[in-house]
Backbone as ProteinMPNN parsed JSONL, in Angstrom:
{"seq_chain_A": "GVFASSQAPRVLPKCPSCAYLFRVLWVPILLHGSFNFCLTFAAKLAGKPGIARSLIALVILNKLAGLAVARSHARRFSQFPRVDAQAWAASGMAPAPALRCCLG", "coords_chain_A": {"N_chain_A": [[0.794, -1.171, 0.0], [0.185, 2.361, 0.033], [0.977, 3.512, 2.448], [3.427, 2.259, 4.241], [3.979, 0.03, 6.927], [6.467, 0.003, 8.03], [7.498, 2.488, 7.881], [8.779, 5.378, 9.507], [7.025, 7.421, 11.861], [5.684, 10.477, 10.664], [6.911, 13.713, 11.349], [5.3, 16.63, 11.813], [5.808, 19.958, 10.621], [5.914, 22.915, 12.691], [3.067, 24.995, 12.968], [2.685, 28.307, 11.625], [2.723, 31.279, 13.676], [-0.1, 33.221, 14.834], [0.423, 35.945, 14.807], [2.417, 36.133, 12.861], [1.001, 35.235, 10.606], [-0.939, 37.262, 10.421], [0.716, 39.455, 9.899], [1.623, 38.82, 7.364], [-0.687, 38.479, 5.827], [-2.407, 40.704, 6.056], [-2.628, 42.789, 4.168], [-3.631, 41.552, 1.694], [-6.101, 40.626, 2.738], [-7.341, 42.998, 3.579], [-7.534, 44.392, 1.111], [-9.154, 42.617, -0.412], [-11.449, 42.392, 1.204], [-12.378, 45.069, 1.382], [-12.884, 45.543, -1.3], [-15.003, 43.728, -1.854], [-16.897, 44.757, -0.043], [-17.379, 47.374, -1.051], [-18.351, 46.76, -3.645], [-20.681, 45.294, -3.021], [-22.277, 47.149, -1.577], [-22.493, 49.156, -3.496], [-24.075, 47.888, -5.383], [-26.426, 47.539, -3.876], [-27.152, 50.151, -3.437], [-28.008, 51.201, -5.829], [-30.09, 52.863, -6.559], [-29.359, 55.322, -5.663], [-27.486, 57.256, -7.272], [-25.19, 58.917, -6.85], [-23.857, 57.982, -4.523], [-23.467, 55.327, -5.257], [-21.762, 55.662, -7.485], [-19.533, 56.733, -6.216], [-18.747, 54.557, -4.643], [-18.123, 52.705, -6.647], [-15.968, 54.037, -7.749], [-14.225, 53.748, -5.601], [-13.891, 50.976, -5.724], [-12.481, 50.753, -8.122], [-10.146, 52.191, -7.426], [-9.285, 50.489, -5.415], [-8.633, 48.184, -6.884], [-6.521, 49.217, -8.397], [-4.72, 49.747, -6.322], [-4.235, 47.127, -5.477], [-2.955, 46.128, -7.766], [-0.668, 47.733, -7.683], [0.546, 46.831, -5.32], [1.045, 44.159, -6.033], [2.809, 44.583, -8.168], [4.931, 45.769, -6.812], [5.782, 43.624, -5.196], [6.515, 41.823, -7.206], [8.648, 43.181, -8.36], [10.462, 43.073, -6.236], [10.883, 40.302, -6.084], [12.091, 39.881, -8.528], [14.678, 40.619, -8.146], [16.073, 38.512, -7.116], [18.397, 35.981, -8.012], [17.921, 33.721, -10.765], [17.706, 30.259, -10.437], [18.314, 26.777, -11.024], [16.627, 24.748, -9.234], [16.128, 22.007, -9.15], [18.386, 20.931, -10.403], [20.328, 21.729, -8.577], [19.521, 20.244, -6.323], [19.872, 17.662, -7.314], [22.627, 17.609, -7.664], [23.506, 17.827, -5.097], [24.022, 20.267, -3.991], [22.005, 21.631, -2.744], [19.381, 20.882, -0.425], [16.857, 18.417, -1.13], [13.51, 19.373, -2.072], [10.994, 19.705, 0.44], [7.815, 18.911, 1.894], [6.17, 21.563, 3.412], [3.883, 22.095, 4.944], [1.609, 22.85, 7.476], [-0.628, 21.359, 7.79], [-0.193, 18.856, 6.882]], "CA_chain_A": [[0.0, 0.0, 0.0], [0.852, 3.65, 0.023], [1.582, 3.723, 3.76], [4.054, 1.041, 4.745], [4.044, 0.051, 8.387], [7.854, 0.145, 8.46], [7.9, 3.89, 7.831], [8.756, 6.108, 10.767], [5.948, 8.42, 11.849], [6.082, 11.78, 10.162], [6.833, 14.832, 12.275], [4.81, 17.788, 11.073], [6.401, 21.221, 11.049], [5.066, 23.75, 13.529], [2.281, 25.988, 12.24], [3.116, 29.682, 11.923], [1.931, 31.953, 14.706], [-1.144, 34.13, 14.341], [1.045, 37.245, 14.541], [3.095, 36.022, 11.569], [-0.033, 35.166, 9.57], [-1.536, 38.587, 10.274], [1.704, 40.333, 9.265], [1.732, 38.459, 5.949], [-1.963, 38.465, 5.108], [-3.299, 41.83, 6.302], [-2.879, 43.571, 2.947], [-4.621, 40.886, 0.823], [-7.414, 40.574, 3.384], [-7.898, 44.348, 3.521], [-7.909, 44.694, -0.271], [-10.278, 41.782, -0.831], [-12.633, 42.738, 1.984], [-12.903, 46.384, 0.994], [-13.412, 45.38, -2.652], [-16.331, 43.11, -1.74], [-17.774, 45.699, 0.651], [-17.773, 48.45, -1.975], [-19.204, 46.217, -4.711], [-21.977, 44.916, -2.476], [-23.075, 48.333, -1.285], [-22.794, 49.858, -4.749], [-25.221, 47.195, -5.99], [-27.618, 47.787, -3.059], [-27.504, 51.567, -3.501], [-28.098, 51.584, -7.242], [-31.069, 53.929, -6.684], [-28.713, 56.579, -5.275], [-26.336, 57.218, -8.183], [-23.986, 59.58, -6.335], [-23.174, 57.07, -3.603], [-23.033, 54.154, -6.032], [-20.583, 56.052, -8.283], [-18.397, 56.863, -5.293], [-18.304, 53.214, -4.276], [-17.484, 52.122, -7.83], [-14.648, 54.672, -7.824], [-13.404, 53.08, -4.588], [-13.564, 49.653, -6.258], [-11.412, 50.941, -9.112], [-8.938, 52.537, -6.661], [-8.866, 49.264, -4.733], [-7.961, 47.334, -7.875], [-5.236, 49.846, -8.705], [-3.845, 49.507, -5.17], [-3.834, 45.723, -5.558], [-1.95, 46.001, -8.834], [0.573, 48.367, -7.213], [1.158, 45.911, -4.35], [1.563, 43.012, -6.788], [3.976, 45.042, -8.922], [6.009, 45.959, -5.847], [6.304, 42.305, -4.832], [7.174, 41.245, -8.383], [9.953, 43.843, -8.503], [11.357, 42.518, -5.21], [11.243, 38.931, -6.456], [12.949, 39.886, -9.71], [16.052, 40.873, -7.725], [16.721, 37.253, -6.778], [18.895, 35.296, -9.215], [17.202, 32.503, -11.135], [18.518, 29.052, -10.301], [17.629, 25.517, -11.298], [16.6, 24.076, -7.939], [16.215, 20.562, -9.35], [19.788, 20.607, -10.673], [21.05, 21.876, -7.31], [19.192, 19.107, -5.466], [20.484, 16.457, -7.895], [24.075, 17.656, -7.471], [23.803, 17.86, -3.68], [24.301, 21.637, -3.554], [20.875, 22.065, -1.938], [18.546, 19.728, -0.059], [15.653, 18.201, -1.942], [12.358, 20.059, -1.497], [10.171, 18.933, 1.394], [6.508, 19.49, 2.171], [6.24, 22.454, 4.575], [2.52, 22.495, 5.262], [1.293, 22.441, 8.836], [-1.776, 20.456, 7.768], [0.305, 17.537, 6.526]], "C_chain_A": [[0.855, 1.262, 0.0], [1.582, 3.884, 1.343], [2.127, 2.406, 4.285], [4.183, 1.148, 6.258], [5.475, 0.235, 8.885], [8.323, 1.603, 8.427], [7.821, 4.522, 9.22], [7.627, 7.128, 10.721], [6.49, 9.783, 11.423], [5.946, 12.831, 11.251], [6.44, 16.053, 11.459], [5.504, 19.05, 11.553], [5.403, 22.047, 11.851], [4.332, 24.777, 12.665], [2.783, 27.39, 12.577], [2.192, 30.322, 12.946], [0.892, 32.863, 14.058], [-0.555, 35.502, 14.021], [1.739, 37.235, 13.183], [2.065, 36.006, 10.43], [-0.671, 36.53, 9.343], [-0.567, 39.526, 9.556], [1.79, 40.069, 7.764], [0.433, 38.709, 5.194], [-2.818, 39.713, 5.268], [-3.592, 42.628, 5.041], [-3.848, 42.847, 2.006], [-6.02, 40.83, 1.427], [-8.09, 41.938, 3.308], [-8.353, 44.698, 2.105], [-9.145, 43.912, -0.693], [-11.558, 42.172, -0.098], [-13.233, 44.075, 1.579], [-13.477, 46.349, -0.42], [-14.831, 44.813, -2.598], [-17.333, 44.052, -1.083], [-18.282, 46.769, -0.31], [-18.671, 47.934, -3.096], [-20.604, 45.89, -4.209], [-22.843, 46.143, -2.224], [-23.365, 49.168, -2.52], [-23.995, 49.215, -5.431], [-26.505, 47.478, -5.21], [-28.082, 49.242, -3.154], [-27.598, 52.071, -4.94], [-29.102, 52.71, -7.46], [-30.51, 55.295, -6.309], [-27.42, 56.696, -6.072], [-25.072, 57.868, -7.649], [-23.174, 58.667, -5.439], [-22.647, 55.861, -4.36], [-21.793, 54.478, -6.867], [-19.347, 56.19, -7.409], [-17.851, 55.5, -4.905], [-17.622, 52.517, -5.45], [-16.098, 52.736, -8.02], [-13.703, 54.05, -6.793], [-12.991, 51.676, -5.033], [-12.409, 49.763, -7.247], [-10.097, 51.3, -8.414], [-8.38, 51.321, -5.928], [-8.112, 48.342, -5.684], [-6.594, 47.903, -8.238], [-4.244, 49.655, -7.555], [-3.355, 48.064, -5.162], [-2.778, 45.489, -6.622], [-0.617, 46.611, -8.404], [1.292, 47.467, -6.213], [1.77, 44.714, -5.076], [2.807, 43.403, -7.58], [5.18, 45.222, -8.001], [6.633, 44.619, -5.454], [7.035, 41.657, -6.006], [8.543, 41.881, -8.593], [10.941, 43.329, -7.469], [11.814, 41.111, -5.585], [12.183, 38.899, -7.653], [14.409, 40.149, -9.351], [16.8, 39.595, -7.358], [17.215, 36.571, -8.051], [18.077, 34.029, -9.486], [18.159, 31.322, -11.051], [17.664, 27.841, -10.655], [17.685, 24.68, -10.024], [16.703, 22.559, -8.095], [17.649, 20.131, -9.621], [20.613, 20.72, -9.401], [20.789, 20.687, -6.392], [19.844, 17.834, -5.988], [21.998, 16.428, -7.662], [24.471, 17.679, -5.997], [24.114, 19.254, -3.152], [23.192, 22.186, -2.649], [20.073, 20.833, -1.558], [17.342, 19.625, -0.98], [14.471, 18.91, -1.288], [11.572, 19.122, -0.595], [8.866, 19.666, 1.609], [6.585, 20.308, 3.459], [4.856, 22.958, 4.954], [2.175, 21.995, 6.663], [0.096, 21.481, 8.878], [-1.4, 19.032, 7.376], [-0.152, 17.123, 5.189]], "O_chain_A": [[2.085, 1.208, -0.03], [2.697, 4.405, 1.346], [1.368, 1.541, 4.722], [4.461, 2.22, 6.797], [5.679, 0.589, 10.046], [9.419, 1.914, 8.893], [6.912, 4.235, 9.999], [7.307, 7.647, 9.652], [7.602, 10.174, 11.78], [4.964, 12.833, 11.994], [7.148, 16.458, 10.538], [5.764, 19.206, 12.747], [4.191, 21.891, 11.701], [4.911, 25.354, 11.745], [3.255, 27.631, 13.688], [1.025, 29.95, 13.065], [1.003, 33.223, 12.886], [-0.985, 36.153, 13.068], [1.662, 38.212, 12.438], [2.24, 36.684, 9.418], [-0.918, 36.917, 8.201], [-0.981, 40.308, 8.7], [2.005, 40.995, 6.981], [0.463, 39.113, 4.032], [-3.885, 39.783, 4.658], [-4.716, 43.101, 4.868], [-4.811, 43.465, 1.552], [-7.012, 40.969, 0.713], [-9.281, 42.025, 3.008], [-9.441, 45.244, 1.922], [-10.077, 44.477, -1.265], [-12.623, 42.27, -0.707], [-14.45, 44.203, 1.447], [-14.448, 47.047, -0.712], [-15.747, 45.351, -3.22], [-18.484, 44.138, -1.512], [-19.482, 47.036, -0.37], [-19.645, 48.593, -3.461], [-21.595, 46.171, -4.884], [-24.011, 46.173, -2.612], [-24.401, 49.83, -2.578], [-24.837, 49.914, -5.995], [-27.566, 47.641, -5.813], [-29.264, 49.532, -2.974], [-27.299, 53.231, -5.223], [-28.991, 53.446, -8.44], [-31.126, 56.318, -6.607], [-26.364, 56.277, -5.597], [-23.974, 57.411, -7.966], [-21.953, 58.581, -5.57], [-21.519, 55.42, -4.136], [-20.873, 53.663, -6.95], [-18.246, 55.81, -7.81], [-16.637, 55.305, -4.844], [-16.635, 51.808, -5.254], [-15.159, 52.041, -8.407], [-12.521, 53.847, -7.074], [-11.876, 51.237, -4.755], [-11.473, 48.964, -7.213], [-9.046, 50.769, -8.773], [-7.166, 51.142, -5.831], [-7.073, 47.787, -5.326], [-5.623, 47.158, -8.372], [-3.058, 49.427, -7.793], [-2.187, 47.807, -4.871], [-1.821, 44.744, -6.408], [0.444, 46.073, -8.721], [2.517, 47.352, -6.254], [2.889, 44.304, -4.766], [3.76, 42.628, -7.653], [6.306, 44.873, -8.358], [7.856, 44.491, -5.386], [8.065, 41.012, -5.814], [9.495, 41.194, -8.963], [12.123, 43.163, -7.769], [12.985, 40.767, -5.424], [12.99, 37.978, -7.778], [15.293, 39.921, -10.177], [18.03, 39.595, -7.295], [16.518, 36.584, -9.065], [17.609, 33.362, -8.564], [19.287, 31.388, -11.539], [16.436, 27.892, -10.589], [18.67, 23.988, -9.769], [17.309, 21.895, -7.254], [18.088, 19.091, -9.131], [21.503, 19.903, -9.165], [21.71, 20.175, -5.757], [20.317, 17.014, -5.203], [22.583, 15.359, -7.486], [25.654, 17.561, -5.679], [24.439, 19.405, -1.974], [23.43, 23.112, -1.872], [20.081, 19.841, -2.287], [16.874, 20.62, -1.534], [14.435, 19.035, -0.064], [11.494, 17.916, -0.831], [8.809, 20.892, 1.519], [7.022, 19.795, 4.489], [4.69, 24.14, 5.253], [2.429, 20.835, 6.989], [-0.157, 20.859, 9.909], [-2.203, 18.11, 7.523], [0.181, 16.029, 4.734]]}, "name": "protein", "num_of_chains": 1, "seq": "GVFASSQAPRVLPKCPSCAYLFRVLWVPILLHGSFNFCLTFAAKLAGKPGIARSLIALVILNKLAGLAVARSHARRFSQFPRVDAQAWAASGMAPAPALRCCLG"}
C-alpha cells in the first residue's frame, strides 16, 4: 500500500503563529474585503447614483492599489537570481524540497 508500516511516523512542522499570519496576510485581506464591501453596497444603492458612483470609484482605486502591491512584490522577487533548484538538489548543492505544510 501507500503507507508502509515500516515507515517512521512523520513529524509535522510547527504551524506559523497568528502574529506572523496577520503580518503576511493583512494587505490581501484588507484589499479583498474592501473590494467586496464596496461592490456589495454599490449594488444595493443603485437607486442613489452619487453614492453608487463613489463606491465604484473606490472599487477601481482598490484594484489599482492591488496592482501596485503586486507590482512591488514582483519587482522585489525579480532581484533574486534565477537558479535551477532541481539541478542543485540532484548535485547535492541544496537539499531536496520537502513538504512544509502544517496540515500535513
